[in-house]
Phi, psi and omega in degrees: 000323179298318180295325178295317178295320177299317180298317180298318179292323180297328179303322186260013174293325175235080188299325182297312180296317180298317180295320178297319178294317178299317180294324177297314178296317180298317180298314180297315181295315180297317180296319179292319177300312182293314184293320177294319177296319178296317181296309181294324177296319177296319178299316179299319178296317180297315181294313181298320179297319181292312184290328180281341179276310188216315193279330190069179176283326178218160173220143175255127181222165172290152179300124178096345184290325182298328182272321188254331180051049175272141187297336182280346180273099190235163171267107180284150177047062183298339180299330179299321182278321180294327177294320177294321178294323181297329182271349183278120184290343179277350183268128178275313181197169179201164177204165179256147175220144170233152185205158179202147172278127186224168170259124179253133182236137174215109186065235179264001184263138177226157178200147170282131189224146168269110179266123183243125173268124184231153169280110189306316181284319179296325181295328179297333183277345181240343182225176182244019182302320181296334179274349182261008178290122181255343176217140176079209185231172181285184187296148169207174184303133177073006182249169177216153171242143185229155175293149186294328178289324175293320178298320178295319182294318182267003180057052182260146171231169174298135184095347178291148175262143181225132180265133183238130179230129179205186180260129179281173182299325182273005179095351179283174180271128175257127180223138178203158178246126182242151175256131181285117179262338182201159178235129182247159176224112182265335187099344174273111186301315181297320180292314181292338183270338192234355189250137172228141181239147176216174180294137186292328179291317177294323176298314181300321178293316183290325185255013173054052184279339178052043176087349180279164177224170178262329182218145165243115186263131187238134171252127179273162177297326177200170180297333178291340182274351185297311183297315177301321178295314180301314181295317181297314181290323181295325180286317187273337183229092184271356182268002177228170178249141179249129180236139177265170186300324183285340173280329181279331180232068182298330179297321178294315180298317180294322178297319179295315180297318179296318180294324178296317180298311181296323179295316182290331174296317179297319179295322179298318178298316179300314182294322179296317178299315179297319181299315179297321179297318182288320177302316179299317180296314182291324176297319178299319180298314181294316181297318182294334184256017182301314179298321178300317179295323178298318178298313181298319179292325178294331179275001175106003178288130182283155177298326180299319180292321178295319178298318179300318180295316181297315181293323177296321175302316181294326178295316178300312180298318180296314181296319178297316179295317180294318179301313179295319182293315180296317179299312181295316180297318179294320180297314179295319180297314180297323178297310183284343176292337174264315184283329184078161178243116182280120179232122183257152171074027178257107183295327181298320179296315181294326180300327180255021171073022181271153176278184180284354181252134176245145186237114175299152180232112180283128179221170179300322181294312181291333181282330187253329187298307181298307178301323178297319178295316178297318180298315180299314181293320181296313181293323176296321179295331179281330182294320184302305178291331181297322183284356172295334181298330181301324184274355181286138170251135184309318182296316179292321181297323179294336177274355181083020181282000000 
């Protein structure tokens, strides 16, 4: 206990240097807490935007449909699966979808389009298409909603008629005329340029689906619920395939992984810079006190005890810096988690349907990972100069060698 008190007093023998070291550690810890929270919060927004727009957390499909997307590859008797999903406590909501690649014509303009038949009410529970309508109204019988880029290409307005021609499930030609009731804008350029939606029952009649669908889209209660749902469905229904969001949107997963790598490289550089600064400070402390150590060793103080005192000093400095850094980083993160950070002109955000505001998300991982890394590097930086004492001889130390 006496050595601990001595260490605490030694911290404040040179208050300016100690405060600068504490502030360096605090700055690094606060920056890591905020940046990791910002990074993880952005990932959550990207994932949530993607799953709420189209993919859901999971999808049930016929074997082979995910690779080929042929209209004849269907999920028969979808009620069997929806009933099981309805009883699953990990499932938040679900809906059915059918789809086909078609030629859409309006006047003299034509375009290849992905026509998706959706349950208008069920779709509201798993996606945000109804909230992305910028002109007109949401789906109703005999109506369609189209992406704004597709509407520009085909020169469509609300009330415009559009002719759709495609291949039905039985190989015959499916043709129908739809009235545009609404135009949506998701922020996903490919989606807004190529997608048209209509009522799933009308789609089923036109494309001879006979009650079958192409996808059952599932939203889980949380990301932790995805795996239990996948395992449960895979065990009970072996005649279909279950896909999770990262299998359905591999580009999103790869973007997140790439950003994580680049982010951690930047954090490593920051920590290395901080480490060199702290090593320099601790070495200066040891060199300045060489004569003091010589006197103590001449009086019988062991090198082991001196090392313990030096390392305890570094622990005090580290804890003070981390406490200040974690508090500051958490406070800034909590503020911006409500206010958001406005960032303009970022194509990557628009690619994944994000708005101009990003929201950091404070979590146990972001709160502890950065400070733990800083603590480890700081304590390691203190050990190196502390062990110089082992090589000290009292006579040489008294001369300041």
